[in-house]
C-alpha positions, -999 to +999 in steps of 0.1 A: +638+126+653+673+138+644+679+171+626+714+181+618+715+218+625+752+221+616+749+252+596+756+245+560+749+277+540+754+272+503+748+292+471+734+269+444+729+275+407+694+273+391+685+237+382+666+227+351+639+202+361+609+183+348+580+184+372+545+174+381+524+195+405+500+179+430+475+197+451+465+182+485+482+168+516+519+168+513+521+131+524+490+121+504+484+099+474+485+128+450+521+135+459+529+098+455+512+096+422+531+126+409+564+109+416+552+076+400+541+095+368+573+116+367+595+086+369+575+069+342+580+099+320+617+099+327+619+062+318+598+066+285+618+096+274+651+080+284+661+109+306+678+089+333+713+098+341+739+094+369+733+130+380+695+132+382+685+148+415+650+146+430+636+177+446+602+185+462+589+221+463+564+229+490+547+262+483+523+263+512+524+261+550+499+234+561+494+254+594+479+282+572+467+266+540+440+239+541+456+205+535+436+198+504+449+231+489+486+226+495+507+228+463+537+205+458+560+200+428+578+167+423+609+176+403+638+158+387+668+175+373+675+169+336+704+177+313+687+173+280+662+195+263+627+184+271+593+198+260+563+200+284+539+171+277+506+164+294+509+170+331+547+171+329+562+206+329+597+220+325+611+248+346+641+261+364+644+259+402+657+292+416+693+292+426+706+315+454+717+312+490+702+285+512+706+272+547+706+234+543+694+211+570+699+173+570+673+150+582+673+112+585+639+096+590+605+090+574+590+116+551+559+117+574+581+135+600+591+164+576+563+186+589+579+184+624+613+192+609+599+223+592+583+234+624+616+231+642+634+251+615+609+279+612+598+282+648+631+277+665+662+279+643+651+308+620+642+334+647+676+328+664+697+325+633+700+362+623+690+353+587+661+367+567+641+345+544+642+352+507+609+353+487+612+317+474+598+283+485+620+258+504+633+228+485+635+192+497+663+171+481+657+134+484+691+118+488+682+081+486+655+059+470+624+054+491+617+022+472+650+007+484+654+024+518+636+018+551+616+049+562+638+054+592+669+056+569+656+080+544+678+111+539+664+145+531+681+178+528+659+208+533+670+240+515+656+271+532+661+302+510+679+330+529+693+365+522 
């Protein structure tokens, strides 16, 4: 597993997204289905653009919260006005200062990456966490990319 700990701190602006929440294991079928449904909504509503970004928001620590109760939002940035419809919501992802970590590898290894960040990097970093969930930015398309070549940026909210 390769984690790029080259410190990249960045302040980002809030991002308007459409999202679907799933509850259950982060690597489970509910998360997969949320993404399938969200992309279908994007297609039907003609919201695709060159600047769409895909983010995951993980609200719970699976070491603390039972796997079947973990909350996850599949999010896609949009530039047009969109109204909530069915399971699809509209919200703004918080902006602010983040420590950004780059990971190349399968999504199934993201739990190990989080463990490395929160157990090893954070206590030695001198940073304090902000009261906000971490974000995962998915850089390439998992339908067109081998799992070992998937690129994920993990945004850890810091003071």
